N, C-alpha and C positions, 0 to 999 in steps of 0.2 A: 837473871842477868839482863843488863841493858842492851838495847839495840845499837848496832853499829850505825854511826851517822853517815849519810850519803855524801859522797864527794862529787862536786861538779867542777868541770874545767872552766877556766876563765872565759874561753870562747863560748861555751854553752850559756854561761851567766849573761855575757854581753848580748848574745842573740835573744835570750829570753827577755831581757830588759828592753831591747830595741823593739821586739815584737809587741810587747805590752805597751810601750810608749807610742808606737806608731798606729796601733789598732784603735778602734773606737769602742773596744769591748772592756768590761770591767776587769780589774786585776784578778778577782776570784775566778772568773770564767777562763781567762788565759792560763792561770795556774792549774786549774782542773784539766784543761786540754793538754798541758805539758806534763801532767803527773807530778807536779811540785806542790808542796804545801803553800797555802795562801801567804802565811807569815814569812816564809822563806822568800817567795817572789817579791813580796812587798818590801822586805828588808833590802833585797838587791836593788829595787827601784829607789828606795830612800837613800841608800848609799851612793847611787849614781846621780842623785838629785833629780830624779824623774818622777816623783810622786804625781799621780794624776789629780790635777785640780782643774776642773772645767770652768772656763771663763766664758760666760754666755751660753746660749742654748747649744746642746750637742748636735742637733739635727741641722744639716746644711741648708735645708729648705727654710728653716726658721731664721737662720743667719742671713739668708738671701733677701729677706724683707717681705712686706705684705703682698707684693705682686706675685712673688714666687709661691707664697703660701696659698693665695687664692687660686692660682693655676693648679696647684697640687690638689686642692679641695675639689675643683671642677673635674680633674682627671679621676679622682677617687669616686666621685659621684657617678660618672659615666661607667666606670668599672663595676660599681655596685649595681647599677641598673642592668648592665649586661649579664651579670651573674644571677640576678633575680630572674631575668627572662630565661636563662639556661636552666635554672632550677625548676621553674614553672613548666617548661617543656619536658624536662625529665620526669616530673610528677605525672604529667598527662600521658607520656609514653609508657610509664610503668603501669598506670591504670589501664591503658588500652591493651597492653600485652597480658596483663593479669586477667582481663575480661576474655581475651582470645583463648587463653589456655584452659578455660573452664569447659 
């Protein structure tokens, strides 16, 4: 026997379409989170005229221009340096405590 088709309220469909349209996430990811088949959600989006077509880079930093990108690169470099220092410290501490426990 065939499975019974799920019924969704108009309000649910509208909220799902709005969530998908306003989020920066792929349709498949939103569908998975909502527990809806990808094709179903995409069909709702298409019917509402809200299919996702990205125009330009999706990242706000990229859209902001080269100055913002350079600032983000510098911030990430500082963050990476700090993380490397913390990792090195953790390695030395682990070695020290391993030596002490012998």
